N, C-alpha and C positions, 0 to 999 in steps of 0.2 A: 445215814439213818435208814434203818430197815423198813420194809413195807409195813404200813399201818393196817392191821387186820381187824375186821369187825369182831365183836366178842364171840358171837356164835360160830364164826368161821375159825377163830383161834381155838376155841374149846373143842371143836370137832376134830382137830388135828391130833389130839391126845389119844384117840382110839381109832380103829379101822374106819375109813370113810370112803365115800363115793364122790367123785368130782365130775362136773360137767363144764364144758366150755360153751358159753352163750355168745352168739355173734349177732350184732345189729348192723344190717346193711341199709344205710340211710339213702333216701332219695330226695329229701329236703332237710331243712334245719332240724325238724323234730320227728318226722315220720320215717319208719324203717320196716324192713322185712326181717323177721327173727328166725335164725337157724341155730342148731346146736348139735352136739354129739349124739344126743338122744332127746326124745320129746320131753318137754318140761314146761310147766306154767309158772311164771314168776311175776308176782304183783300184777296179775290179770293179763300178762302178755304170754301168748302161746309160742314157744320156740319149737320149730319143726326139726326133728332129729335126722338130718340128712348128711352131716359131715362124717366121712368114713375114714379119714386119717386122723392121727393124733398130732396136731400141729405143735411145733416148738417155737418158743419166742425167745430170741437172743438179743441181748443188749451188751455192749462192750464199751470200754473207754481206753484211750491211748494216753498213757501218762507222758510220753515223750512229746506228743503233739498237742496235748490237752484238748482232745476231741472226744465226742461220744457218737456211737452208731447204734441204731436199732435195725434189726433184720427185716427183710421182706418176708411175707408168709404166703404159702399156698394152701388153700383149702380144697381138698378133693371131696366133692359132694355127689350124692345120688341126685339124679335129675328129677327131684320130687315135684309133686303137683301142689301149686298154691292157688286155690280158687279154681279158675278155668285154665291157668297157664302152668306149664312146667317151669322149673327154676330158670332154665336157659332162656326161655322166651320172656319170662318176667324181667330178667335183668337187662336184656338187650332190646327185645322187640316190644316190650310192654309200654304202657302209657306213661310210666315214670322213668326218669333217667338216673341210673345208679353209678355210671362211670365217673371216676374222679370225685365221688362223694365220700363222705366220712364212713368209716367202718370201726366199730368198737368190739373188743373181745373181753369178756368177763369170765371169772372163775366163781363157781358156787358149789357148795358141798351138801351132800346128804339130802338132795331133792328139796332144799329149802324153797318155800314159796314166796319169800320176801326179798325184794331187791336190796334191802338194807344189809343182807347177809352176803352179798357178792363183792368181789374186788375187781377193779379194772386192771387188766394186764397189758392192753395194747390199744393204740389209736392209729389208724392208717387211712389210706384211700384205696378205693377199688380201682386198680390199674388196668386189668385186662381179664378176659375170660377165654376159655377154650372148651371144647366139648367133643364127646364121641356119642355113640348110640345111647349110652345109659348114664354117663357121668359128666359133671361140669367141674372144671378147674377154675377157681377164683383166686386171682393173684392180687395180693395186697401190698401196697407200698407204704412204708412208715411215713406218717404225715407230721410235719412240723410247721409252725407258723411262718417260718422264713422261706418255705417252698415258693418258688416262682417270684420272689420279691427282690428287686434291686434297689439300692440306695446310692446316691440321692435319687429321689423320684419327683421332686418339685421343680418346675420349670417356669421361667419368665414367659411373658407373652410372646416373645420371639424365640422360644424353645431353647434357651440357654439354661443348663441345670444350675440350680442354687446349691452351692457347696455345703457339705456338713463339716463341722469342726468341733472338737472337744479339747479343752485344756486351758491353761493359763498362758496367754501370749503377751509379749512385751514389744512394742514398737519403738522406733527411734523418734524423739521429739527434737525441737529446735533448741532445747535447753539441756540436752544430755549428749554424751558422745555417741556417734553413729556406729555402735558396735554390736547392737542386738541383731540376732538372726532368728529370734523366736517369734515367727509370724506364720500366718497361713495365707495361701494365695486366694485372691478374689478374682474371678474370671470377668473378662470384658463382656458386657451385655450389648451395648449399642451406643451410638452417638446421639447427642441432643444439642444442637447448635454448636457452640464451641466446647462443649463438655463431652467427655467420655464417661460412660456409666459402668460401674463394676458391681457385681452382686456379692453381698456379704451374708454371713450366717444369721445375724440378728442385729437388733437396733443399736446395741452398745457400740458397734463399730462406727456408728454415725458421729459419736462424740469423742472418739479416740482417733489417733492418727492412722493414716495410710502411708505406705512407704513404696519407694521405687527401687527396683534392683538395678544397680549400676554394674554392668558386666565388666567394665574396665577395672574398677577398684574392688569389685565383689563385696560391696557394702549396700545397705538399704537406707538411703537418705529419706528424711521426712518429705512427704508430698503435700503441697498446698492444695486443699480441697476448695472447690468453687461453690459448693453448697452442702448443707447438712440437713437431710430430710429423712424421716423414718421410712418412707416408701418412695419408689421411683414413680412419682405421680405424673411425670411428663408422658408416661406411656400407659396411664390408667392401670398400673401394675401394683400389686400389693406386696411385691417382694422387696426386701431390704437392699439398699444399694447406696453407693457413694458416687459423687460426681467429681471428676478431675478435669481442670481446664487443659485445653490442648497445648498450652505452653509447657506443661509438665514441669512446673517450677518445684525444685527440690532443694532442700537445705541439708548440708553436711556439717557435722561437727567432728572433725577428724584430727589426728596427730600425724606427724611425720612417720614414715615407715622404715627408713634406713638412713645411714649416714654416708657422707661422700667418701669416695675412694679415688685413688690416683686415676687421672691427673688432677682431679678436683677434690682432693682429700680434705677431710676436716682436720684442723689443727688441734682441736680439743680432744684429749684422750677420753675414752669411754663415752663417746658422743651419744650413745643410745640412752644414757641416763637423762638426757634432755627430753625424752618422749616416752619413757617407760610409765608404768602404772603407779609409781610412787613419786609424788611431787615434793618429797623431802630429800630425795637423793639428787645429786647434781653432777654435771660435768664442769670442769674448771680449767682455766688456762690463765697464764700471766705473762707479762712482758716487762722488760726494763729498757728504757730509752732515754736519750737526751734530746731527741727530736720528735718526729712523728712516726709511729710505727703501729702496725695492727696485726692481729691474729684472728682467724676466722673459724667459726663453727658452721659446718656445712651438713645439712640434713636434707632428705628428699621427701617430697610430697607425691602422692599418686596423682596421675593426670585424670581428672574426673571428666565425665561426659557432659556435653551441652555447652552453651555459651555462659561464661561466668558473668553474672550480673552484680554480684556483691561479694566482698571477701574482707575478713578481718583476722589479723593474727593476735593471739593472746599469749603473753610471755610472762613467766615468773623467773626473775633473775635479780642479782645484785652485783654491784661493781664497787671496788675498793681502790682508793688512791693512797699510795705511800710515797711521800716526797723524800728524795735524796738531797741533791744540791739545788733542785729547782724550787722556786718560790711561786711561780705562775705556771700551773699545769692542770690538766684535766684527764680523768679516766672515763671513757665513754663506752657504753654498749649501744650499738647502732644496728639498723636493719639495712643491709646492702643487697637484698634479694633482687631488686630491680635496678641496681647499679647507682643509686642516689645516695647511699650511706646516710640515712636519716636517723638522727639521734633518738634514743629511747629513754635512757637515764644517764646522768652525768654526776661524777664525784669531783669536787674542785678543791677540797681542803685536806690537810694532812690527816691521814688515817681515817678518812671519812668513808663510810659505806652507805651507798644509796640503793634502796630496793624498789622494785616495781610495786605499784599499788593502783587501786581504783576499779578493778574488775574482778569478777568471781572466777573460781576454778571451773573445769569442764562440767561440773555437776551443779553449778549455781551457788556454791558455798564460798564465803569469805570475800576478801578484796585484795589479795596479794598479787594479782596479775595486772598487767597493763595492756590495753588494747592499742593496736596499730592498724589503721585502715589501709587495706590493700586495694580498694576499689579503683582508685585513679590509676594505680600502677598496672592493674589488670587490664583496664580499658586501653591504656597506652601500649600494652603488650598483646594487642589484637584479641582481647577478652580471653586470654589464657593465663594460667598460672606460670610463674617463673620456673626455670629448669631446676633450681635449687633454692632452698631457704638458707640465706647467708646471714648469720648473726656475727657482727664484727666487734671485737674488743679493740679500742683505740687508746693509745697513750700519746698525749699531745703536750709537749713542753713549750711554754711560751718564752722562756729565757735561756734555752739551751742547757738548763740544768737537768739533772737526772731524776727519774721517777720510776715507780713500779705500779703497774695497773693489773688488777686481778678481777676476773669475771667468774661468776658462778651462774649457770643456767640450770634451773630446776625442772622446768616444764614448758612446752610449747604446744598450743593447739590452735585450730582454725575454725571459724564459721564461714562457710562458703555457700552461696546460692547460685544455682545454674538453671538454665531453661533451654527449651528449643530455640533455635535461631532462624526463624522464618524470614527475617529481613535479609540475611546474608547467605543462608543455606536452606532455601525453601524446599528443595527436593529431599535433602537428608532429614530435615525436620519433619516433613510430612511422613516420611518412612518411619521415623521414630515413633510418631503418634500411631501410625497404622500397625506397627509391630508390637505395640503395648498390649499384650494379651492378658496380663495380670497386674494388679497392684497387690500389696502385701499388708495384711491387717494385723495390728498389734493389740487387738481387743480380745477379751475372753470369748471362748466358743459358747456352745449351747449352755443356757442356764438349766438348772434342774427343774423338773416338773413337781410342784409342791404336792401333788396328789400322791406321789410315792416317797418323796424325800422329806416333806415338811417344810421345804424352803425353796427359794429360787436362786441359790448360789450357783456360781459357775461350777461345772463338773470337771474336776481336775485330776481325778484318780481313774485308773484304767478300768476297774470293775464298775465304777459309776457310769462310765460311758457305755459299757456293755449293757447294763440294766436299762439305761435310758433308751438305747436303740430298741431293745425289746419292747419297751413301753411306748415310745414315741412313734415308731414305724411299724411295729408288729402287733400292737394292741395286747401285749401280755401284761396285764395290770395286777395280777395276783402277786403277793409278796413271796419271793422265792425262799424256799427252805435253805437255811445255812447262810443267808445273806449277811446277817448281823456279824457272825464270826468272820466271814470273809472281809467285811468292811473294816473290822479291827485289824486283821492281819495284813491288809493292803493299804494301811493309812499313809504310807510314804511312797507308794508306787504311782507316781504322777505320770501323766501322759500329755502329749501334744499330737493330735491325730486329725487329719483332714482327708477328705475324698471329694474329688471334683466331678468325676464321671461315674455313671452307674456301674456298680459291681454287685454281685450277688450278696444279699444280706448274710447268707451263711458264711461266705468267705471272709467278710469283714468281722463277723462275730468270732469266728475261729481264730483270726489273727489276734484279736484282743484277748481271747482265752489263752493262746500260747504265750503271748508276751506278758500277760498278767498272771500266769501260773494258776489257772483254775479251769474247771470243766463245767459246762452247762448242759442240763438235760431236763426231761420231764419225768416225774415219778407219779404215776396215777393221775396224770394231767396237771400236776402241780409243778411249777418251775423249781429247779433246784440247782444250787452251786456245789461243786465238789472241789476240795483241795486238801492237801495233806498238812495238817496243823503241826506246830512245833511239839505239842504234847498230845498224844493219841489216846483216845478212849475207845475201846473195842465195842462194836455193836454186837458181836458174837464172840463171847469170851470162852476160852478153855474148851474148844472143840475137841472131841475125843475120837478115837479110831472107830468106835461103834456108831458114830453119826455120819461116817463117810465111807466111800468105797472107791475103788479104782484110783488109788493115790499114785501120782507121778511127781517126782521132784527133779527140777533142773535148775539152771541159773542163766542169767542174762549173758548173751554172747560177748566174747572179747571184741568182736567186730562192731558191736553196738555201743561200746563204751565211748563216751566223749569226755576226755580228761583235760582238754584245753579248749577254751573258746576265745576267739577273737570277736568281740562284740562291737558292732558299729551301731551307733544310736544318735539321736538328735538329727532327724532328717532335715536336709537343707530345703528351705521352702521354694527355691527357684531352680535347683539343679538335682540331678539324679545321683546324689551322694549324701554322705553323713558327716556331721560336724565333729563328732567325737568317737574315739575308739578306745576300748579298754580290753585287756587280756586277763582272763581268769584261768588259773591252773589248779586242777584238783590236787589235794594233798596226797592222793594215792596214785598219781600218774607214774611215779617211779617204781611202783610195784609190778608193772606189767611188761617191762622190757620193750616199750614202744620206741620206735625211731622218731626222728625229729618231726616228721609230718604225719605220723600215724595218730589216730584218735584225736584229731584236731578238727574243729568245726568253725566255719565262718558264719556268724549269726548277724543278720540285719534286723534291727528293731525299728519299725516304722511308726510306732506309737509311744512305747515306754521311754521316758526320759529320766525318771527318778527311781532309786533303788535298783539300779542295773547291776551293781556289783558291790561286795563288801558286807560287813556284818558277820555275826557268828552263828545265828540261828537260821534254820531252813528258810523261813519266810522273811528274812531281812532283805533279800534281794533276788532278782531273777537268776543270777549266776549261782547263788547258794541253793535255790530251790531245785533247779535242774541238775546241779551237781549231785544232790542227794538221790536223784532218780537215775541219772546216766553216768555218773562219775566213778562208780565202783560196782563190783559184782553184787547182784541181788538174787536171792532164791526165788524161783518160780514154782508154783504148786498148781497142779490140776487134780481135781477129784470130783466125785459126785456127792452132793449132800442128800443122803437118803433118809435122814431124820426130817419128817415133814415140818417140824417146828423151825428147822433151818431152811429147808427148800422153799417153803411158802413165803418166808420173810426176806430172804437175802436179795440184795440188789447191788448193782455196781456202785462203787464208792464206799461200800461198807468196810469197816475194819474188823479183822478177825485175828484172834490168837488161838494157839493150840495148846492143849494140856500135855506138857512134856512127859508126865508120868503115865499118861494113857494114850500114847502114840507108839505103835509097834515099830515104826521106822524112824531112825535118826537122820536128819538132813546132812548127808555127806560126813557122817561121824560126829556132827555137832549136836546141839540141843535146840529144842523149840522155845526154850525159856527166853523171855525178854525180846522175842521177835514179833513184830507187828506186820500184818499183811493187809493190803487193800484188794478188794475184789475188783478185777478188771474185766471179767466176762461172766455173764449168767445166761445159761441156756435152759429156760424153764420148760418143764415137761409135765404131762398129765400125772396126777397123783402127788402133787406138791413136791416133786423131785426137781433138782437143779444140778446141772453140770457147771462147775465154776472154775475159773482161773484166778489165781491170786499172785500178787507180786510183793515181795518184802519191801518195806519202807523203813 
């Protein structure tokens, strides 16, 4: 969206005009010293004409990094007198402090006396000054609300930082499989009696589970909380937190992870079907005997940490008996994991099939499973799990006649509770408690602030988190330009992002911008989002050769192309690694004679978890969006906009088309027709002139 110009300003551009730059050097929130290129009074404010150079104001965006930059500015000024002080004395030695205070630069035309006719070009801070006998150099640094701000910046009473987290998180409960890793870490705050206190993002974590990271199995079992309170009141602290008993009691709902191999191999073929994700598939085996024989399904459980205090096996299976010459026989499925061969189900009649029943599946549905208590067996096994899970198919003939027994095992899972073992292992248990730096929260991150979103729903999209940081931490409350369009284009770009230790707000915002495929900047002090839409409408259409000068045409470099991306995403909450990897290859990779490792990038996404790859349109995914920027050659254009109607309005992020019939130069023998360009750099000069850089999109 081009600069919005006051009516009188816009009208003045159509004929020869005179431009002045007005500069306000603030020494407090509302008072300032006014200087300019030449003397002028605007809305009763007298600007002293002491600026002797013609400053240029440059703003640029980087499409590959999704960042924006505004240049610093130097004002060369005559050491003019203001009251009884020269400018140099006023700014440094006077009664007011100007250093690091706000500076604003405006443009006004034709000596207008009304501030309603001026446009703001720049906001910065006065960084430093230097001087000689007759001149003063004023150096301005572009000012942004994230300057000098780190987040998180809230601390508990004992100086532990409260984490920030955005996204939709899912913990592990006692009634679902312990397979979610979609959590954020909550740091240890302090001890309170037998409790350890951990800081969370918000109150919702108090009524949802916390989890423990078991380094042995690399899963996150549900943690038993000792209290659920909105605030850590034991320390007169208003920060949200949860309390975990030092027993660190955790509950696992897990499946076997592999099947037995020689010398303790499983007799059942395709044994993995007994613990896959489909409880309608099965592993099966049968035997024929005239006496007593057995065959065994052997699968392995991970050895979980802590003292096992309770364990139950749940099995879905059926057993079938087919009598040959026998009249007294049984087909039995038994549990032999602890060496006792305890029966689970038995078929005793001709062609009888008996199925397990009475308990639900791992997700609490149905009743096709049977529970088998392991607690007494674990206690007898020194509070440890057995080396293998052994499900035995038995054929038993009571009269020496023949029979055939067949077993089908569809699924096996376990509920296991463990805790620290202070009674038998006090030193190791104390160390486990001491080493517990984090628990892991399966509750949603920050809710939205209704003052900007209209609701208090969890912020689950990457652009929402960016805007909330601007609002929550940086007090940018104005509605950003282009936010509604971005909101629609990023509706599936979900995130899970957390940060535990202070980092610069700028670095966090730019990470979200890159992973979210958008750029944030300020236009005339109004926040604005920039991205490339699927369908582009030009802000400046059909630019002609008469409106520009110094045209240069080039293209993106071969060395800058990224035609294959290995994208790592879904950051592990407890380890410095990623849970998922995908590879995206540009359709044009084969056009450039790249070797295997050329034009390949390793991309780590710390926030984005949805819309990472796939789709057909530019904005369907991260991979698509950046492929359209980096994956093929694009035209680059440099020129001067000498038509004031262009030079005064153009800003970075604007879209431009050129009139093919009114351009003297063809781009590498091609045509300008149907080519859209985005403005990536504007160097604004006196006289409503602008040197611009554009990239084909």
